[in-house]
The first five atom37 places (N, CA, C, CB, O) and aatype in JSON, in Angstrom:
{
  "aatype": [12, 10, 18, 15, 0, 16, 7, 10, 18, 19, 10, 12, 3, 0, 0, 3, 0, 16, 10, 16, 0, 16, 12, 11, 6, 3, 13, 10, 3, 10, 17, 2, 6, 3, 19, 13, 6, 13, 13, 10, 17, 14, 3, 6, 1, 8, 14, 9, 18, 13, 6, 18, 6, 9, 15, 14, 10, 7, 13, 6, 10, 14, 9, 10, 9, 14, 2, 10, 6, 7, 16, 13, 10, 7, 17, 1, 14, 17, 8, 18, 6, 7, 0, 1, 11, 16, 1, 11, 0, 16, 16, 0, 16, 7, 7, 14, 15, 15, 1, 7, 1, 11],
  "atom_mask": [
    [1, 1, 1, 1, 1],
    [1, 1, 1, 1, 1],
    [1, 1, 1, 1, 1],
    [1, 1, 1, 1, 1],
    [1, 1, 1, 1, 1],
    [1, 1, 1, 1, 1],
    [1, 1, 1, 0, 1],
    [1, 1, 1, 1, 1],
    [1, 1, 1, 1, 1],
    [1, 1, 1, 1, 1],
    [1, 1, 1, 1, 1],
    [1, 1, 1, 1, 1],
    [1, 1, 1, 1, 1],
    [1, 1, 1, 1, 1],
    [1, 1, 1, 1, 1],
    [1, 1, 1, 1, 1],
    [1, 1, 1, 1, 1],
    [1, 1, 1, 1, 1],
    [1, 1, 1, 1, 1],
    [1, 1, 1, 1, 1],
    [1, 1, 1, 1, 1],
    [1, 1, 1, 1, 1],
    [1, 1, 1, 1, 1],
    [1, 1, 1, 1, 1],
    [1, 1, 1, 1, 1],
    [1, 1, 1, 1, 1],
    [1, 1, 1, 1, 1],
    [1, 1, 1, 1, 1],
    [1, 1, 1, 1, 1],
    [1, 1, 1, 1, 1],
    [1, 1, 1, 1, 1],
    [1, 1, 1, 1, 1],
    [1, 1, 1, 1, 1],
    [1, 1, 1, 1, 1],
    [1, 1, 1, 1, 1],
    [1, 1, 1, 1, 1],
    [1, 1, 1, 1, 1],
    [1, 1, 1, 1, 1],
    [1, 1, 1, 1, 1],
    [1, 1, 1, 1, 1],
    [1, 1, 1, 1, 1],
    [1, 1, 1, 1, 1],
    [1, 1, 1, 1, 1],
    [1, 1, 1, 1, 1],
    [1, 1, 1, 1, 1],
    [1, 1, 1, 1, 1],
    [1, 1, 1, 1, 1],
    [1, 1, 1, 1, 1],
    [1, 1, 1, 1, 1],
    [1, 1, 1, 1, 1],
    [1, 1, 1, 1, 1],
    [1, 1, 1, 1, 1],
    [1, 1, 1, 1, 1],
    [1, 1, 1, 1, 1],
    [1, 1, 1, 1, 1],
    [1, 1, 1, 1, 1],
    [1, 1, 1, 1, 1],
    [1, 1, 1, 0, 1],
    [1, 1, 1, 1, 1],
    [1, 1, 1, 1, 1],
    [1, 1, 1, 1, 1],
    [1, 1, 1, 1, 1],
    [1, 1, 1, 1, 1],
    [1, 1, 1, 1, 1],
    [1, 1, 1, 1, 1],
    [1, 1, 1, 1, 1],
    [1, 1, 1, 1, 1],
    [1, 1, 1, 1, 1],
    [1, 1, 1, 1, 1],
    [1, 1, 1, 0, 1],
    [1, 1, 1, 1, 1],
    [1, 1, 1, 1, 1],
    [1, 1, 1, 1, 1],
    [1, 1, 1, 0, 1],
    [1, 1, 1, 1, 1],
    [1, 1, 1, 1, 1],
    [1, 1, 1, 1, 1],
    [1, 1, 1, 1, 1],
    [1, 1, 1, 1, 1],
    [1, 1, 1, 1, 1],
    [1, 1, 1, 1, 1],
    [1, 1, 1, 0, 1],
    [1, 1, 1, 1, 1],
    [1, 1, 1, 1, 1],
    [1, 1, 1, 1, 1],
    [1, 1, 1, 1, 1],
    [1, 1, 1, 1, 1],
    [1, 1, 1, 1, 1],
    [1, 1, 1, 1, 1],
    [1, 1, 1, 1, 1],
    [1, 1, 1, 1, 1],
    [1, 1, 1, 1, 1],
    [1, 1, 1, 1, 1],
    [1, 1, 1, 0, 1],
    [1, 1, 1, 0, 1],
    [1, 1, 1, 1, 1],
    [1, 1, 1, 1, 1],
    [1, 1, 1, 1, 1],
    [1, 1, 1, 1, 1],
    [1, 1, 1, 0, 1],
    [1, 1, 1, 1, 1],
    [1, 1, 1, 1, 1]
  ],
  "atom_positions": [
    [[0.87, -1.13, 0.0], [-0.01, 0.02, -0.02], [0.87, 1.25, 0.01], [-1.01, 0.0, 1.17], [1.8, 1.34, 0.81]],
    [[0.58, 2.21, -0.86], [1.3, 3.47, -0.99], [0.3, 4.58, -1.0], [2.18, 3.5, -2.26], [-0.88, 4.34, -1.27]],
    [[0.72, 5.8, -0.71], [-0.13, 6.93, -0.9], [0.66, 8.11, -1.44], [-0.82, 7.29, 0.38], [1.88, 8.15, -1.31]],
    [[-0.02, 9.05, -2.03], [0.55, 10.25, -2.5], [-0.44, 11.39, -2.25], [0.92, 10.12, -3.96], [-1.49, 11.19, -1.63]],
    [[-0.1, 12.56, -2.73], [-1.07, 13.66, -2.57], [-2.31, 13.5, -3.4], [-0.43, 14.95, -2.91], [-3.3, 14.19, -3.15]],
    [[-2.31, 12.62, -4.38], [-3.52, 12.41, -5.22], [-4.2, 11.08, -5.02], [-3.17, 12.53, -6.67], [-5.22, 10.83, -5.65]],
    [[-3.69, 10.2, -4.18], [-4.39, 8.96, -4.07], [-3.76, 7.93, -3.14], [0.0, 0.0, 0.0], [-2.66, 8.11, -2.63]],
    [[-4.45, 6.88, -2.95], [-4.01, 5.68, -2.2], [-3.89, 4.54, -3.22], [-5.02, 5.3, -1.02], [-4.78, 4.33, -4.05]],
    [[-2.78, 3.82, -3.14], [-2.48, 2.75, -4.13], [-2.36, 1.47, -3.35], [-1.16, 3.04, -4.97], [-1.6, 1.39, -2.38]],
    [[-3.11, 0.46, -3.77], [-3.13, -0.87, -3.12], [-2.87, -1.92, -4.18], [-4.5, -1.15, -2.39], [-3.53, -1.95, -5.22]],
    [[-1.87, -2.79, -3.9], [-1.61, -3.93, -4.75], [-1.95, -5.19, -3.96], [-0.12, -3.93, -5.25], [-1.45, -5.37, -2.85]],
    [[-2.76, -6.04, -4.49], [-3.12, -7.28, -3.9], [-2.76, -8.38, -4.81], [-4.57, -7.32, -3.56], [-3.0, -8.28, -6.01]],
    [[-2.17, -9.48, -4.29], [-1.75, -10.6, -5.1], [-2.11, -11.82, -4.36], [-0.24, -10.57, -5.43], [-1.93, -11.89, -3.14]],
    [[-2.67, -12.85, -5.09], [-3.05, -14.1, -4.5], [-3.1, -15.19, -5.55], [-4.39, -13.96, -3.79], [-3.06, -14.93, -6.76]],
    [[-3.18, -16.41, -5.06], [-3.31, -17.56, -5.96], [-4.58, -18.34, -5.56], [-2.01, -18.5, -5.89], [-4.87, -18.47, -4.37]],
    [[-5.3, -18.82, -6.48], [-6.54, -19.64, -6.22], [-6.61, -20.75, -7.21], [-7.84, -18.77, -6.32], [-6.23, -20.57, -8.37]],
    [[-7.06, -21.86, -6.83], [-7.14, -23.02, -7.74], [-8.19, -22.83, -8.81], [-7.45, -24.3, -6.96], [-7.96, -23.22, -9.96]],
    [[-9.34, -22.23, -8.49], [-10.39, -21.99, -9.44], [-11.11, -20.69, -9.13], [-11.36, -23.14, -9.44], [-11.5, -20.49, -7.98]],
    [[-11.3, -19.82, -10.07], [-12.02, -18.6, -9.83], [-13.54, -18.84, -9.75], [-11.7, -17.6, -10.9], [-14.12, -19.48, -10.63]],
    [[-14.15, -18.32, -8.72], [-15.57, -18.47, -8.5], [-16.35, -17.21, -8.63], [-15.8, -19.03, -7.19], [-17.4, -17.07, -8.0]],
    [[-15.88, -16.26, -9.44], [-16.49, -14.99, -9.64], [-17.5, -14.97, -10.82], [-15.43, -13.96, -9.86], [-17.13, -15.27, -11.95]],
    [[-18.72, -14.63, -10.55], [-19.71, -14.57, -11.65], [-20.4, -13.23, -11.82], [-20.77, -15.61, -11.43], [-20.94, -12.94, -12.89]],
    [[-20.37, -12.4, -10.76], [-21.06, -11.12, -10.77], [-20.4, -10.14, -11.73], [-21.1, -10.52, -9.38], [-19.19, -9.95, -11.7]],
    [[-21.22, -9.53, -12.59], [-20.65, -8.66, -13.62], [-21.21, -7.26, -13.53], [-20.9, -9.24, -15.0], [-21.58, -6.68, -14.55]],
    [[-21.3, -6.68, -12.31], [-21.72, -5.35, -12.08], [-21.04, -4.87, -10.78], [-23.26, -5.27, -12.0], [-20.75, -5.63, -9.86]],
    [[-20.8, -3.52, -10.79], [-20.34, -2.91, -9.49], [-21.46, -2.88, -8.52], [-19.78, -1.47, -9.68], [-22.63, -2.93, -8.91]],
    [[-21.13, -2.79, -7.2], [-22.01, -2.57, -6.09], [-22.92, -3.79, -5.8], [-22.86, -1.34, -6.36], [-23.93, -3.62, -5.11]],
    [[-22.63, -5.01, -6.28], [-23.36, -6.21, -5.93], [-22.76, -6.79, -4.64], [-23.31, -7.26, -7.1], [-21.78, -6.25, -4.13]],
    [[-23.33, -7.87, -4.11], [-22.78, -8.56, -2.89], [-21.54, -9.42, -3.22], [-23.89, -9.46, -2.23], [-21.59, -10.65, -3.12]],
    [[-20.47, -8.76, -3.61], [-19.3, -9.45, -4.12], [-18.67, -10.39, -3.06], [-18.28, -8.43, -4.6], [-18.0, -11.35, -3.42]],
    [[-18.88, -10.11, -1.76], [-18.24, -10.92, -0.78], [-18.71, -12.37, -0.76], [-18.45, -10.32, 0.53], [-18.14, -13.19, -0.05]],
    [[-19.76, -12.69, -1.55], [-20.24, -14.1, -1.63], [-19.45, -14.91, -2.58], [-21.68, -14.16, -2.04], [-19.71, -16.11, -2.71]],
    [[-18.5, -14.34, -3.24], [-17.61, -15.02, -4.18], [-16.15, -14.69, -3.91], [-17.97, -14.65, -5.61], [-15.81, -14.13, -2.87]],
    [[-15.25, -15.05, -4.88], [-13.86, -14.66, -4.77], [-13.79, -13.14, -4.82], [-12.99, -15.31, -5.91], [-14.4, -12.5, -5.68]],
    [[-13.03, -12.56, -3.87], [-12.92, -11.14, -3.86], [-11.71, -10.74, -2.99], [-14.22, -10.49, -3.35], [-11.38, -11.46, -2.04]],
    [[-11.05, -9.63, -3.31], [-10.1, -9.0, -2.47], [-10.82, -7.96, -1.72], [-8.94, -8.44, -3.24], [-11.72, -7.3, -2.25]],
    [[-10.42, -7.78, -0.42], [-11.0, -6.74, 0.42], [-9.92, -6.02, 1.13], [-12.0, -7.31, 1.41], [-8.91, -6.62, 1.48]],
    [[-10.08, -4.74, 1.36], [-9.32, -4.01, 2.3], [-10.11, -3.09, 3.09], [-8.29, -3.33, 1.67], [-11.17, -2.68, 2.62]],
    [[-9.7, -2.7, 4.25], [-10.48, -1.92, 5.21], [-9.64, -0.73, 5.7], [-10.92, -2.81, 6.42], [-8.47, -0.88, 6.03]],
    [[-10.26, 0.45, 5.74], [-9.61, 1.64, 6.28], [-10.47, 2.22, 7.39], [-9.37, 2.69, 5.17], [-11.66, 2.45, 7.21]],
    [[-9.86, 2.44, 8.53], [-10.54, 3.03, 9.68], [-9.75, 4.29, 10.05], [-10.64, 2.02, 10.89], [-8.86, 4.23, 10.89]],
    [[-10.08, 5.45, 9.42], [-9.27, 6.64, 9.53], [-9.29, 7.29, 10.86], [-9.68, 7.61, 8.55], [-8.31, 7.97, 11.18]],
    [[-10.28, 7.18, 11.67], [-10.42, 7.79, 12.95], [-11.04, 6.89, 13.93], [-11.19, 9.02, 12.85], [-12.26, 6.68, 13.89]],
    [[-10.28, 6.33, 14.81], [-10.81, 5.34, 15.74], [-11.75, 5.91, 16.84], [-9.66, 4.64, 16.4], [-12.33, 5.17, 17.63]],
    [[-11.87, 7.19, 16.84], [-12.82, 7.84, 17.79], [-14.29, 7.67, 17.24], [-12.46, 9.42, 17.98], [-15.26, 7.86, 17.97]],
    [[-14.39, 7.32, 15.95], [-15.69, 7.22, 15.33], [-15.88, 5.79, 14.8], [-15.84, 8.27, 14.18], [-14.96, 5.25, 14.18]],
    [[-17.04, 5.15, 15.01], [-17.26, 3.75, 14.62], [-17.64, 3.63, 13.15], [-18.35, 3.11, 15.49], [-18.6, 2.94, 12.8]],
    [[-16.88, 4.31, 12.28], [-17.2, 4.22, 10.88], [-15.9, 3.86, 10.11], [-17.83, 5.56, 10.37], [-14.87, 4.5, 10.32]],
    [[-15.96, 2.81, 9.21], [-14.82, 2.46, 8.39], [-15.2, 2.34, 6.95], [-14.2, 1.2, 8.85], [-16.38, 2.23, 6.62]],
    [[-14.21, 2.36, 6.07], [-14.46, 2.17, 4.6], [-13.96, 0.81, 4.24], [-13.75, 3.28, 3.7], [-12.88, 0.38, 4.64]],
    [[-14.79, 0.14, 3.47], [-14.44, -1.2, 2.98], [-14.44, -1.16, 1.47], [-15.44, -2.29, 3.52], [-15.38, -0.66, 0.85]],
    [[-13.38, -1.7, 0.87], [-13.33, -1.76, -0.59], [-13.16, -3.24, -0.98], [-12.15, -0.86, -1.17], [-12.28, -3.94, -0.46]],
    [[-14.0, -3.69, -1.89], [-13.88, -5.08, -2.43], [-13.76, -4.96, -3.97], [-15.17, -6.01, -2.02], [-14.33, -4.08, -4.6]],
    [[-12.97, -5.89, -4.51], [-12.82, -5.97, -5.96], [-12.73, -7.45, -6.32], [-11.54, -5.17, -6.46], [-11.96, -8.21, -5.73]],
    [[-13.55, -7.84, -7.34], [-13.55, -9.21, -7.81], [-12.44, -9.47, -8.87], [-14.91, -9.55, -8.39], [-11.92, -8.54, -9.48]],
    [[-12.11, -10.73, -9.06], [-11.08, -11.01, -10.19], [-11.56, -10.56, -11.51], [-10.75, -12.51, -10.3], [-10.75, -10.44, -12.43]],
    [[-12.89, -10.27, -11.67], [-13.42, -9.85, -12.94], [-13.34, -8.3, -13.05], [-14.88, -10.36, -13.1], [-13.64, -7.74, -14.1]],
    [[-12.95, -7.63, -11.98], [-12.74, -6.21, -12.02], [-13.94, -5.37, -11.52], [0.0, 0.0, 0.0], [-13.94, -4.15, -11.69]],
    [[-14.92, -6.0, -10.94], [-16.09, -5.29, -10.42], [-15.85, -4.99, -8.91], [-17.41, -6.16, -10.64], [-15.21, -5.77, -8.21]],
    [[-16.37, -3.85, -8.45], [-16.03, -3.35, -7.15], [-17.31, -3.09, -6.32], [-15.19, -2.06, -7.29], [-18.44, -2.96, -6.8]],
    [[-16.98, -3.04, -5.02], [-17.98, -2.63, -4.01], [-17.3, -1.74, -2.99], [-18.64, -3.87, -3.31], [-16.7, -2.25, -2.05]],
    [[-17.37, -0.47, -3.14], [-16.81, 0.47, -2.14], [-18.01, 0.84, -1.19], [-16.14, 1.8, -2.85], [-19.05, 1.31, -1.67]],
    [[-17.85, 0.64, 0.08], [-18.92, 0.98, 1.03], [-18.42, 1.58, 2.33], [-19.72, -0.23, 1.33], [-17.32, 1.26, 2.79]],
    [[-19.2, 2.41, 2.91], [-18.95, 2.98, 4.27], [-19.73, 2.16, 5.26], [-19.36, 4.51, 4.37], [-20.92, 1.92, 5.05]],
    [[-19.08, 1.71, 6.37], [-19.7, 0.83, 7.29], [-19.74, 1.53, 8.65], [-18.95, -0.52, 7.35], [-18.69, 1.6, 9.3]],
    [[-20.85, 2.04, 9.11], [-20.98, 2.54, 10.46], [-21.44, 1.41, 11.43], [-21.97, 3.73, 10.48], [-22.31, 0.6, 11.09]],
    [[-20.85, 1.38, 12.61], [-21.23, 0.43, 13.64], [-21.94, 1.3, 14.7], [-19.94, -0.38, 14.23], [-21.28, 1.88, 15.57]],
    [[-23.26, 1.4, 14.62], [-24.0, 2.25, 15.49], [-24.68, 1.41, 16.59], [-25.04, 3.05, 14.69], [-25.73, 0.8, 16.38]],
    [[-24.07, 1.38, 17.73], [-24.61, 0.62, 18.88], [-24.84, -0.86, 18.51], [-25.94, 1.26, 19.37], [-25.89, -1.42, 18.8]],
    [[-23.83, -1.47, 17.86], [-23.89, -2.81, 17.45], [-24.64, -3.17, 16.2], [0.0, 0.0, 0.0], [-24.7, -4.34, 15.82]],
    [[-25.22, -2.18, 15.55], [-25.93, -2.36, 14.3], [-25.02, -1.89, 13.14], [-27.28, -1.58, 14.31], [-24.68, -0.72, 13.03]],
    [[-24.66, -2.86, 12.29], [-23.78, -2.52, 11.15], [-24.65, -2.24, 9.93], [-22.75, -3.69, 10.85], [-25.55, -3.0, 9.58]],
    [[-24.34, -1.12, 9.29], [-25.11, -0.68, 8.13], [-24.06, -0.44, 7.03], [-26.0, 0.63, 8.44], [-22.98, 0.06, 7.34]],
    [[-24.34, -0.75, 5.77], [-23.43, -0.45, 4.68], [-23.99, 0.61, 3.74], [0.0, 0.0, 0.0], [-25.11, 0.46, 3.23]],
    [[-23.22, 1.69, 3.51], [-23.74, 2.69, 2.61], [-22.77, 2.95, 1.47], [-24.03, 3.96, 3.35], [-21.56, 2.99, 1.69]],
    [[-23.28, 3.12, 0.3], [-22.47, 3.43, -0.84], [-21.96, 4.89, -0.68], [-23.29, 3.24, -2.18], [-22.73, 5.77, -0.3]],
    [[-20.73, 5.12, -0.96], [-20.19, 6.47, -0.83], [-20.96, 7.5, -1.71], [-18.7, 6.47, -1.21], [-21.31, 7.24, -2.86]],
    [[-21.19, 8.63, -1.13], [-21.91, 9.68, -1.8], [-20.99, 10.36, -2.86], [-22.43, 10.7, -0.76], [-19.8, 10.57, -2.59]],
    [[-21.52, 10.69, -4.01], [-20.73, 11.34, -5.1], [-19.58, 10.43, -5.55], [-20.17, 12.72, -4.62], [-18.48, 10.92, -5.81]],
    [[-19.82, 9.13, -5.65], [-18.77, 8.2, -6.08], [-18.84, 8.16, -7.65], [-18.98, 6.72, -5.4], [-19.43, 7.24, -8.24]],
    [[-18.24, 9.14, -8.28], [-18.38, 9.24, -9.73], [-17.23, 10.15, -10.22], [-19.82, 9.8, -10.15], [-16.51, 10.77, -9.44]],
    [[-17.11, 10.19, -11.59], [-16.08, 11.06, -12.23], [-14.67, 10.85, -11.61], [0.0, 0.0, 0.0], [-14.23, 9.71, -11.43]],
    [[-13.98, 11.93, -11.31], [-12.62, 11.87, -10.76], [-12.63, 11.26, -9.36], [-11.99, 13.28, -10.72], [-11.54, 10.95, -8.87]],
    [[-13.71, 11.07, -8.69], [-13.74, 10.52, -7.36], [-13.83, 9.01, -7.44], [-14.9, 11.08, -6.56], [-13.53, 8.36, -6.44]],
    [[-14.21, 8.42, -8.53], [-14.3, 7.03, -8.69], [-12.94, 6.3, -8.72], [-15.04, 6.76, -9.89], [-11.96, 6.86, -9.21]],
    [[-12.87, 5.12, -8.24], [-11.64, 4.32, -8.24], [-11.18, 3.97, -9.63], [-11.85, 3.04, -7.45], [-11.98, 3.63, -10.51]],
    [[-9.88, 4.06, -9.82], [-9.28, 3.57, -11.05], [-8.7, 2.19, -10.68], [-8.15, 4.58, -11.64], [-7.96, 2.08, -9.7]],
    [[-9.03, 1.15, -11.43], [-8.67, -0.19, -11.04], [-8.28, -1.06, -12.21], [-9.81, -0.82, -10.31], [-8.55, -0.73, -13.37]],
    [[-7.65, -2.15, -11.91], [-7.25, -3.17, -12.9], [-7.09, -4.51, -12.26], [-5.96, -2.78, -13.59], [-6.57, -4.6, -11.14]],
    [[-7.51, -5.54, -12.91], [-7.21, -6.95, -12.4], [-6.67, -7.76, -13.57], [-8.54, -7.67, -11.79], [-6.95, -7.48, -14.74]],
    [[-5.88, -8.79, -13.23], [-5.34, -9.7, -14.24], [-5.31, -11.07, -13.6], [-3.92, -9.25, -14.74], [-5.36, -11.23, -12.39]],
    [[-5.21, -12.09, -14.52], [-5.03, -13.44, -14.14], [-3.85, -13.98, -14.92], [-6.3, -14.26, -14.38], [-3.72, -13.72, -16.11]],
    [[-2.98, -14.74, -14.26], [-1.8, -15.29, -14.94], [-2.22, -16.22, -16.01], [-0.88, -16.02, -13.97], [-3.05, -17.1, -15.76]],
    [[-1.71, -16.08, -17.18], [-1.93, -17.06, -18.29], [-3.18, -16.76, -19.13], [0.0, 0.0, 0.0], [-3.57, -17.59, -19.94]],
    [[-3.83, -15.6, -18.97], [-4.98, -15.25, -19.78], [-6.03, -14.43, -19.03], [0.0, 0.0, 0.0], [-5.8, -13.98, -17.91]],
    [[-7.15, -14.26, -19.65], [-8.17, -13.44, -19.06], [-8.84, -14.07, -17.84], [-9.19, -13.13, -20.08], [-8.89, -15.29, -17.7]],
    [[-9.34, -13.21, -16.98], [-10.07, -13.71, -15.78], [-11.44, -14.14, -16.2], [-10.16, -12.63, -14.65], [-12.13, -13.38, -16.88]],
    [[-11.88, -15.32, -15.83], [-13.22, -15.82, -16.19], [-13.61, -16.82, -15.15], [-13.26, -16.45, -17.62], [-12.76, -17.43, -14.5]],
    [[-14.93, -17.0, -14.99], [-15.49, -17.96, -14.01], [-15.01, -19.32, -14.3], [-17.01, -17.94, -14.01], [-14.99, -19.74, -15.46]],
    [[-14.61, -20.08, -13.25], [-14.2, -21.45, -13.34], [-12.79, -21.64, -13.86], [0.0, 0.0, 0.0], [-12.32, -22.78, -13.97]],
    [[-12.1, -20.57, -14.18], [-10.72, -20.68, -14.7], [-9.83, -21.3, -13.7], [-10.15, -19.34, -15.09], [-9.91, -20.98, -12.51]],
    [[-9.0, -22.17, -14.13], [-8.03, -22.86, -13.21], [-6.74, -22.04, -13.1], [-7.7, -24.33, -13.73], [-5.81, -22.43, -12.38]]
  ]
}
C-alpha cells in the first residue's frame, strides 16, 4: 500500500485453484464469491470504516460501514463518480479472468 497527494494505491496478489466470480456489475454482494477486500478506519474515535472489495473480474464494491450501537449498516459512498471513482485493474496469470478458470 502506498499513498501520494493524489491517491491511495493498493496492490493485492493471491493464488486460487479456481475462480468463482460470476457477478458482472459494480455494487453487488461481491463478498459471496472470490474477492479481495481491504479496510480503512481513519479515525478510531468514530465507529465508521471504509471497505473496498474488488472481484477477479474487476467489479467493485466500495462501502462505508458505520457500527451504531452494534448495528452494522453499509452505505455506498456519496458522489462516487467522475474523478472521485476508483481507477482499477485486475489480471489473471496465463490469460483473461473468467469464471471457473483454473
